[in-house]
Every structure is written in C-alpha cells, then in structure tokens.
C-alpha positions as protocol buffer text, in pm:
chain_id: "A"
residue {
  index: 1
  type: UNK
  ca { x: -1658 y: 217 z: 1017 }
}
residue {
  index: 2
  type: UNK
  ca { x: -1684 y: 441 z: 713 }
}
residue {
  index: 3
  type: UNK
  ca { x: -1431 y: 685 z: 566 }
}
residue {
  index: 4
  type: UNK
  ca { x: -1405 y: 811 z: 211 }
}
residue {
  index: 5
  type: UNK
  ca { x: -1178 y: 838 z: -89 }
}
residue {
  index: 6
  type: UNK
  ca { x: -1003 y: 1173 z: -100 }
}
residue {
  index: 7
  type: UNK
  ca { x: -859 y: 1095 z: -445 }
}
residue {
  index: 8
  type: UNK
  ca { x: -805 y: 822 z: -703 }
}
residue {
  index: 9
  type: UNK
  ca { x: -461 y: 835 z: -865 }
}
residue {
  index: 10
  type: UNK
  ca { x: -309 y: 679 z: -1177 }
}
residue {
  index: 11
  type: UNK
  ca { x: 60 y: 638 z: -1255 }
}
residue {
  index: 12
  type: UNK
  ca { x: 223 y: 823 z: -1540 }
}
residue {
  index: 13
  type: UNK
  ca { x: 534 y: 697 z: -1718 }
}
residue {
  index: 14
  type: UNK
  ca { x: 846 y: 846 z: -1560 }
}
residue {
  index: 15
  type: UNK
  ca { x: 1189 y: 782 z: -1705 }
}
residue {
  index: 16
  type: UNK
  ca { x: 1465 y: 830 z: -1447 }
}
residue {
  index: 17
  type: UNK
  ca { x: 1796 y: 689 z: -1331 }
}
residue {
  index: 18
  type: UNK
  ca { x: 1638 y: 592 z: -1001 }
}
residue {
  index: 19
  type: UNK
  ca { x: 1365 y: 381 z: -1164 }
}
residue {
  index: 20
  type: UNK
  ca { x: 1398 y: 22 z: -1046 }
}
residue {
  index: 21
  type: UNK
  ca { x: 1285 y: -137 z: -1371 }
}
residue {
  index: 22
  type: UNK
  ca { x: 1560 y: -233 z: -1622 }
}
residue {
  index: 23
  type: UNK
  ca { x: 1379 y: -18 z: -1879 }
}
residue {
  index: 24
  type: UNK
  ca { x: 1443 y: 288 z: -1665 }
}
residue {
  index: 25
  type: UNK
  ca { x: 1071 y: 359 z: -1635 }
}
residue {
  index: 26
  type: UNK
  ca { x: 860 y: 387 z: -1322 }
}
residue {
  index: 27
  type: UNK
  ca { x: 491 y: 435 z: -1244 }
}
residue {
  index: 28
  type: UNK
  ca { x: 541 y: 566 z: -889 }
}
residue {
  index: 29
  type: UNK
  ca { x: 439 y: 917 z: -995 }
}
residue {
  index: 30
  type: UNK
  ca { x: 62 y: 893 z: -963 }
}
residue {
  index: 31
  type: UNK
  ca { x: -174 y: 1183 z: -1033 }
}
residue {
  index: 32
  type: UNK
  ca { x: -533 y: 1244 z: -921 }
}
residue {
  index: 33
  type: UNK
  ca { x: -796 y: 1188 z: -1189 }
}
residue {
  index: 34
  type: UNK
  ca { x: -1155 y: 1304 z: -1228 }
}
residue {
  index: 35
  type: UNK
  ca { x: -1452 y: 1078 z: -1277 }
}
residue {
  index: 36
  type: UNK
  ca { x: -1491 y: 705 z: -1219 }
}
residue {
  index: 37
  type: UNK
  ca { x: -1208 y: 453 z: -1253 }
}
residue {
  index: 38
  type: UNK
  ca { x: -1239 y: 77 z: -1307 }
}
residue {
  index: 39
  type: UNK
  ca { x: -1088 y: -147 z: -1041 }
}
residue {
  index: 40
  type: UNK
  ca { x: -1004 y: -486 z: -1190 }
}
residue {
  index: 41
  type: UNK
  ca { x: -866 y: -807 z: -1044 }
}
residue {
  index: 42
  type: UNK
  ca { x: -525 y: -728 z: -1199 }
}
residue {
  index: 43
  type: UNK
  ca { x: -520 y: -367 z: -1079 }
}
residue {
  index: 44
  type: UNK
  ca { x: -648 y: -19 z: -1154 }
}
residue {
  index: 45
  type: UNK
  ca { x: -743 y: 48 z: -1515 }
}
residue {
  index: 46
  type: UNK
  ca { x: -514 y: 305 z: -1674 }
}
residue {
  index: 47
  type: UNK
  ca { x: -244 y: 276 z: -1408 }
}
residue {
  index: 48
  type: UNK
  ca { x: 115 y: 237 z: -1527 }
}
residue {
  index: 49
  type: UNK
  ca { x: 335 y: -9 z: -1337 }
}
residue {
  index: 50
  type: UNK
  ca { x: 703 y: -16 z: -1430 }
}
residue {
  index: 51
  type: UNK
  ca { x: 881 y: -273 z: -1215 }
}
residue {
  index: 52
  type: UNK
  ca { x: 638 y: -565 z: -1229 }
}
residue {
  index: 53
  type: UNK
  ca { x: 883 y: -801 z: -1060 }
}
residue {
  index: 54
  type: UNK
  ca { x: 808 y: -621 z: -733 }
}
residue {
  index: 55
  type: UNK
  ca { x: 487 y: -428 z: -800 }
}
residue {
  index: 56
  type: UNK
  ca { x: 140 y: -524 z: -910 }
}
residue {
  index: 57
  type: UNK
  ca { x: -10 y: -874 z: -915 }
}
residue {
  index: 58
  type: UNK
  ca { x: -324 y: -998 z: -738 }
}
residue {
  index: 59
  type: UNK
  ca { x: -194 y: -938 z: -385 }
}
residue {
  index: 60
  type: UNK
  ca { x: -78 y: -586 z: -471 }
}
residue {
  index: 61
  type: UNK
  ca { x: -349 y: -488 z: -717 }
}
residue {
  index: 62
  type: UNK
  ca { x: -432 y: -160 z: -540 }
}
residue {
  index: 63
  type: UNK
  ca { x: -230 y: 55 z: -299 }
}
residue {
  index: 64
  type: UNK
  ca { x: -395 y: 284 z: -42 }
}
residue {
  index: 65
  type: UNK
  ca { x: -239 y: 559 z: 168 }
}
residue {
  index: 66
  type: UNK
  ca { x: -408 y: 780 z: 426 }
}
residue {
  index: 67
  type: UNK
  ca { x: -434 y: 1154 z: 369 }
}
residue {
  index: 68
  type: UNK
  ca { x: -375 y: 1201 z: 742 }
}
residue {
  index: 69
  type: UNK
  ca { x: -39 y: 1020 z: 720 }
}
residue {
  index: 70
  type: UNK
  ca { x: 53 y: 1224 z: 414 }
}
residue {
  index: 71
  type: UNK
  ca { x: -27 y: 1535 z: 619 }
}
residue {
  index: 72
  type: UNK
  ca { x: 219 y: 1425 z: 887 }
}
residue {
  index: 73
  type: UNK
  ca { x: 491 y: 1392 z: 623 }
}
residue {
  index: 74
  type: UNK
  ca { x: 405 y: 1731 z: 476 }
}
residue {
  index: 75
  type: UNK
  ca { x: 459 y: 1887 z: 818 }
}
residue {
  index: 76
  type: UNK
  ca { x: 778 y: 1688 z: 876 }
}
residue {
  index: 77
  type: UNK
  ca { x: 926 y: 1793 z: 541 }
}
residue {
  index: 78
  type: UNK
  ca { x: 781 y: 2142 z: 528 }
}
residue {
  index: 79
  type: UNK
  ca { x: 635 y: 2097 z: 182 }
}
residue {
  index: 80
  type: UNK
  ca { x: 301 y: 2019 z: 26 }
}
residue {
  index: 81
  type: UNK
  ca { x: 238 y: 1660 z: -82 }
}
residue {
  index: 82
  type: UNK
  ca { x: -39 y: 1613 z: -336 }
}
residue {
  index: 83
  type: UNK
  ca { x: -252 y: 1296 z: -356 }
}
residue {
  index: 84
  type: UNK
  ca { x: -52 y: 1019 z: -524 }
}
residue {
  index: 85
  type: UNK
  ca { x: 282 y: 1144 z: -385 }
}
residue {
  index: 86
  type: UNK
  ca { x: 333 y: 809 z: -210 }
}
residue {
  index: 87
  type: UNK
  ca { x: 261 y: 615 z: -527 }
}
residue {
  index: 88
  type: UNK
  ca { x: -85 y: 528 z: -399 }
}
residue {
  index: 89
  type: UNK
  ca { x: -386 y: 454 z: -617 }
}
residue {
  index: 90
  type: UNK
  ca { x: -633 y: 543 z: -342 }
}
residue {
  index: 91
  type: UNK
  ca { x: -585 y: 835 z: -106 }
}
residue {
  index: 92
  type: UNK
  ca { x: -818 y: 777 z: 189 }
}
residue {
  index: 93
  type: UNK
  ca { x: -965 y: 1001 z: 455 }
}
residue {
  index: 94
  type: UNK
  ca { x: -1088 y: 886 z: 799 }
}
residue {
  index: 95
  type: UNK
  ca { x: -974 y: 528 z: 730 }
}
residue {
  index: 96
  type: UNK
  ca { x: -730 y: 371 z: 976 }
}
residue {
  index: 97
  type: UNK
  ca { x: -499 y: 226 z: 714 }
}
residue {
  index: 98
  type: UNK
  ca { x: -213 y: 140 z: 953 }
}
residue {
  index: 99
  type: UNK
  ca { x: -461 y: -19 z: 1192 }
}
residue {
  index: 100
  type: UNK
  ca { x: -639 y: -214 z: 919 }
}
residue {
  index: 101
  type: UNK
  ca { x: -646 y: -588 z: 994 }
}
residue {
  index: 102
  type: UNK
  ca { x: -498 y: -824 z: 735 }
}
residue {
  index: 103
  type: UNK
  ca { x: -795 y: -972 z: 551 }
}
residue {
  index: 104
  type: UNK
  ca { x: -1018 y: -677 z: 636 }
}
residue {
  index: 105
  type: UNK
  ca { x: -1264 y: -604 z: 355 }
}
residue {
  index: 106
  type: UNK
  ca { x: -1351 y: -261 z: 222 }
}
residue {
  index: 107
  type: UNK
  ca { x: -1654 y: -176 z: 12 }
}
residue {
  index: 108
  type: UNK
  ca { x: -1546 y: 115 z: -208 }
}
residue {
  index: 109
  type: UNK
  ca { x: -1778 y: 235 z: -483 }
}
residue {
  index: 110
  type: UNK
  ca { x: -1902 y: -85 z: -647 }
}
residue {
  index: 111
  type: UNK
  ca { x: -1573 y: -272 z: -576 }
}
residue {
  index: 112
  type: UNK
  ca { x: -1486 y: -499 z: -285 }
}
residue {
  index: 113
  type: UNK
  ca { x: -1123 y: -492 z: -170 }
}
residue {
  index: 114
  type: UNK
  ca { x: -927 y: -695 z: 85 }
}
residue {
  index: 115
  type: UNK
  ca { x: -628 y: -573 z: 286 }
}
residue {
  index: 116
  type: UNK
  ca { x: -324 y: -795 z: 216 }
}
residue {
  index: 117
  type: UNK
  ca { x: 4 y: -645 z: 340 }
}
residue {
  index: 118
  type: UNK
  ca { x: 200 y: -325 z: 400 }
}
residue {
  index: 119
  type: UNK
  ca { x: 411 y: -148 z: 141 }
}
residue {
  index: 120
  type: UNK
  ca { x: 787 y: -189 z: 177 }
}
residue {
  index: 121
  type: UNK
  ca { x: 981 y: 130 z: 95 }
}
residue {
  index: 122
  type: UNK
  ca { x: 1234 y: 97 z: -187 }
}
residue {
  index: 123
  type: UNK
  ca { x: 1511 y: 290 z: -358 }
}
residue {
  index: 124
  type: UNK
  ca { x: 1270 y: 393 z: -635 }
}
residue {
  index: 125
  type: UNK
  ca { x: 1054 y: 569 z: -374 }
}
residue {
  index: 126
  type: UNK
  ca { x: 1362 y: 740 z: -227 }
}
residue {
  index: 127
  type: UNK
  ca { x: 1473 y: 847 z: -575 }
}
residue {
  index: 128
  type: UNK
  ca { x: 1128 y: 983 z: -660 }
}
residue {
  index: 129
  type: UNK
  ca { x: 1131 y: 1201 z: -351 }
}
residue {
  index: 130
  type: UNK
  ca { x: 1500 y: 1289 z: -384 }
}
residue {
  index: 131
  type: UNK
  ca { x: 1567 y: 1174 z: -26 }
}
residue {
  index: 132
  type: UNK
  ca { x: 1850 y: 921 z: 18 }
}
residue {
  index: 133
  type: UNK
  ca { x: 1745 y: 854 z: 379 }
}
residue {
  index: 134
  type: UNK
  ca { x: 1375 y: 809 z: 303 }
}
residue {
  index: 135
  type: UNK
  ca { x: 1372 y: 431 z: 349 }
}
residue {
  index: 136
  type: UNK
  ca { x: 1502 y: 466 z: 705 }
}
residue {
  index: 137
  type: UNK
  ca { x: 1270 y: 752 z: 791 }
}
residue {
  index: 138
  type: UNK
  ca { x: 967 y: 583 z: 634 }
}
residue {
  index: 139
  type: UNK
  ca { x: 1043 y: 263 z: 826 }
}
residue {
  index: 140
  type: UNK
  ca { x: 1078 y: 442 z: 1161 }
}
residue {
  index: 141
  type: UNK
  ca { x: 753 y: 631 z: 1102 }
}
residue {
  index: 142
  type: UNK
  ca { x: 571 y: 298 z: 1060 }
}
residue {
  index: 143
  type: UNK
  ca { x: 277 y: 419 z: 849 }
}
residue {
  index: 144
  type: UNK
  ca { x: 340 y: 221 z: 530 }
}
residue {
  index: 145
  type: UNK
  ca { x: -1 y: 221 z: 365 }
}
residue {
  index: 146
  type: UNK
  ca { x: -182 y: -96 z: 261 }
}
residue {
  index: 147
  type: UNK
  ca { x: -190 y: -316 z: -47 }
}
residue {
  index: 148
  type: UNK
  ca { x: -528 y: -459 z: -142 }
}
residue {
  index: 149
  type: UNK
  ca { x: -650 y: -749 z: -352 }
}
residue {
  index: 150
  type: UNK
  ca { x: -970 y: -715 z: -555 }
}
residue {
  index: 151
  type: UNK
  ca { x: -1250 y: -951 z: -456 }
}
residue {
  index: 152
  type: UNK
  ca { x: -1513 y: -784 z: -671 }
}
residue {
  index: 153
  type: UNK
  ca { x: -1437 y: -562 z: -967 }
}
residue {
  index: 154
  type: UNK
  ca { x: -1612 y: -227 z: -983 }
}
residue {
  index: 155
  type: UNK
  ca { x: -1585 y: 148 z: -1025 }
}
residue {
  index: 156
  type: UNK
  ca { x: -1452 y: 401 z: -773 }
}
residue {
  index: 157
  type: UNK
  ca { x: -1418 y: 777 z: -763 }
}
residue {
  index: 158
  type: UNK
  ca { x: -1313 y: 1056 z: -531 }
}
residue {
  index: 159
  type: UNK
  ca { x: -1573 y: 1110 z: -260 }
}
residue {
  index: 160
  type: UNK
  ca { x: -1686 y: 746 z: -249 }
}
residue {
  index: 161
  type: UNK
  ca { x: -1740 y: 600 z: 99 }
}
residue {
  index: 162
  type: UNK
  ca { x: -1488 y: 343 z: 221 }
}
residue {
  index: 163
  type: UNK
  ca { x: -1681 y: 104 z: 441 }
}
residue {
  index: 164
  type: UNK
  ca { x: -1517 y: -171 z: 646 }
}
residue {
  index: 165
  type: UNK
  ca { x: -1761 y: -459 z: 596 }
}
residue {
  index: 166
  type: UNK
  ca { x: -1564 y: -745 z: 753 }
}
residue {
  index: 167
  type: UNK
  ca { x: -1270 y: -773 z: 991 }
}
residue {
  index: 168
  type: UNK
  ca { x: -1096 y: -1103 z: 1082 }
}
residue {
  index: 169
  type: UNK
  ca { x: -1075 y: -1193 z: 1448 }
}
residue {
  index: 170
  type: UNK
  ca { x: -696 y: -1254 z: 1452 }
}
residue {
  index: 171
  type: UNK
  ca { x: -641 y: -878 z: 1485 }
}
residue {
  index: 172
  type: UNK
  ca { x: -300 y: -859 z: 1314 }
}
residue {
  index: 173
  type: UNK
  ca { x: -275 y: -518 z: 1151 }
}
residue {
  index: 174
  type: UNK
  ca { x: -84 y: -358 z: 865 }
}
residue {
  index: 175
  type: UNK
  ca { x: 127 y: -174 z: 1120 }
}
residue {
  index: 176
  type: UNK
  ca { x: 211 y: -493 z: 1310 }
}
residue {
  index: 177
  type: UNK
  ca { x: 315 y: -679 z: 993 }
}
residue {
  index: 178
  type: UNK
  ca { x: 532 y: -384 z: 892 }
}
residue {
  index: 179
  type: UNK
  ca { x: 704 y: -367 z: 1232 }
}
residue {
  index: 180
  type: UNK
  ca { x: 752 y: -744 z: 1238 }
}
residue {
  index: 181
  type: UNK
  ca { x: 924 y: -748 z: 900 }
}
residue {
  index: 182
  type: UNK
  ca { x: 1140 y: -442 z: 969 }
}
residue {
  index: 183
  type: UNK
  ca { x: 1232 y: -331 z: 1321 }
}
residue {
  index: 184
  type: UNK
  ca { x: 1058 y: -582 z: 1553 }
}
residue {
  index: 185
  type: UNK
  ca { x: 1133 y: -940 z: 1439 }
}
residue {
  index: 186
  type: UNK
  ca { x: 1004 y: -1075 z: 1772 }
}
residue {
  index: 187
  type: UNK
  ca { x: 657 y: -1021 z: 1624 }
}
residue {
  index: 188
  type: UNK
  ca { x: 719 y: -1253 z: 1328 }
}
residue {
  index: 189
  type: UNK
  ca { x: 563 y: -1570 z: 1481 }
}
residue {
  index: 190
  type: UNK
  ca { x: 229 y: -1389 z: 1502 }
}
residue {
  index: 191
  type: UNK
  ca { x: 218 y: -1357 z: 1125 }
}
residue {
  index: 192
  type: UNK
  ca { x: 202 y: -1732 z: 1069 }
}
residue {
  index: 193
  type: UNK
  ca { x: -144 y: -1731 z: 1226 }
}
residue {
  index: 194
  type: UNK
  ca { x: -281 y: -1500 z: 956 }
}
residue {
  index: 195
  type: UNK
  ca { x: -428 y: -1709 z: 671 }
}
residue {
  index: 196
  type: UNK
  ca { x: -511 y: -1398 z: 464 }
}
residue {
  index: 197
  type: UNK
  ca { x: -146 y: -1291 z: 448 }
}
residue {
  index: 198
  type: UNK
  ca { x: -4 y: -1353 z: 97 }
}
residue {
  index: 199
  type: UNK
  ca { x: 175 y: -1688 z: 77 }
}
residue {
  index: 200
  type: UNK
  ca { x: 492 y: -1525 z: -59 }
}
residue {
  index: 201
  type: UNK
  ca { x: 521 y: -1316 z: 258 }
}
residue {
  index: 202
  type: UNK
  ca { x: 435 y: -1611 z: 483 }
}
residue {
  index: 203
  type: UNK
  ca { x: 717 y: -1806 z: 320 }
}
residue {
  index: 204
  type: UNK
  ca { x: 963 y: -1523 z: 387 }
}
residue {
  index: 205
  type: UNK
  ca { x: 853 y: -1522 z: 750 }
}
residue {
  index: 206
  type: UNK
  ca { x: 905 y: -1899 z: 777 }
}
residue {
  index: 207
  type: UNK
  ca { x: 1254 y: -1866 z: 628 }
}
residue {
  index: 208
  type: UNK
  ca { x: 1349 y: -1589 z: 868 }
}
residue {
  index: 209
  type: UNK
  ca { x: 1220 y: -1782 z: 1168 }
}
residue {
  index: 210
  type: UNK
  ca { x: 1401 y: -2095 z: 1048 }
}
residue {
  index: 211
  type: UNK
  ca { x: 1727 y: -1905 z: 1009 }
}
residue {
  index: 212
  type: UNK
  ca { x: 1688 y: -1755 z: 1356 }
}
residue {
  index: 213
  type: UNK
  ca { x: 1621 y: -2099 z: 1507 }
}
residue {
  index: 214
  type: UNK
  ca { x: 1925 y: -2245 z: 1332 }
}
C-alpha cells in the first residue's frame, strides 16, 4: 500500500496561556515547509517541542495525521484547516492512519518509520483551536493520528511516497488502541499482546486492568 506526503510541517514557538509547558511556550502550531527535512531518531530537525514531559522522545519522534481526516474536521467546523493544524509533522494522503497496525513500518523518503501509538488530545490542543469541548469531540471522532518512532534516519519532503513495507500479524490498529484507552476499556486486554506498543503505555494498561480486577 502506497500513499504520499501532502506536507511536512515544523513547529514554531507559540507563547500562550493555554500552553502546557511551565515556560508558557508550545510547538503545536506547525507550518508546512518547502524542500527536504531531516528525520532523526530524536525527532524532526527544526521542529520545536515545548512540553517535553508529554511530547517528543523516541516513541513519539514523529506525528502523522491524514489529510482526509483533516478534511472531515474542516467540514464539521465550517473552516479551512491548513496542514499542521493538528500539530502533525507529516500530513499524509491515501494512508490509512487510523487503521495502521501498531508496529507497521513506513518507508518515507529515505527514512524508515514505525507506528507506535495514537495521539491523546490535551488541553493545549483545545486551547490552540479555541474549542473548550475539543477533547470530547476529538475522542468521539476516533481519528487520533499516529505517533512514529524512527528506525532509519533520512530525509523527507512533500510529495514523497509513503509505502507500508511491513505489517505485524496481531492486527491491533491505532484506532483500536485509541478506543481501548478512551471509550471502550473492554478492548484493553488486547493491547497486552502487542509487543511493539511502547512499554510506558503497556504499563498503564496493566495498571488499569489490575485496578479493574481489584
């Protein structure tokens, strides 16, 4: 399966009351850039990340969101949403991001990326959009986008193919993990059978299942 990159986006420094970082700065406002961009193990070169306690790191090095899902939101809200409006580094086209399997590998430009987990909406996102009820609406919609870890560093640019080169047999998708950790906790046991899921998230799942059993 092959899609493409519609845009590559880098965060600019935004100072706002809604920024989650103690410094009052956020990198959620990402803007499309021209040319090639380096994808490194630690993240996207030139990208600003404000609240590093909850953003960035190897399991969240890159964030992808589908242009088709952004289009749904544009229709729902009655306003245009440019690439990067969801805080994504990679805006994709013809890539099933919600249906991507955890551990699925994407060849993009000269980089190799691996799907790790869905994005969890936060108050910073709601503040950026100026929508107090965004977390609830984003959760109900269930198209959270996907975080990716970098398996091979490389360069990417708008127009590059996004090729799914490997897909684990367990079949647990970004959408299923998101539903399990938000509105459908009955799905949580399935997540423990996903070795590619970040250990921090697996531990949260074990704690929630332990609390439920107790």
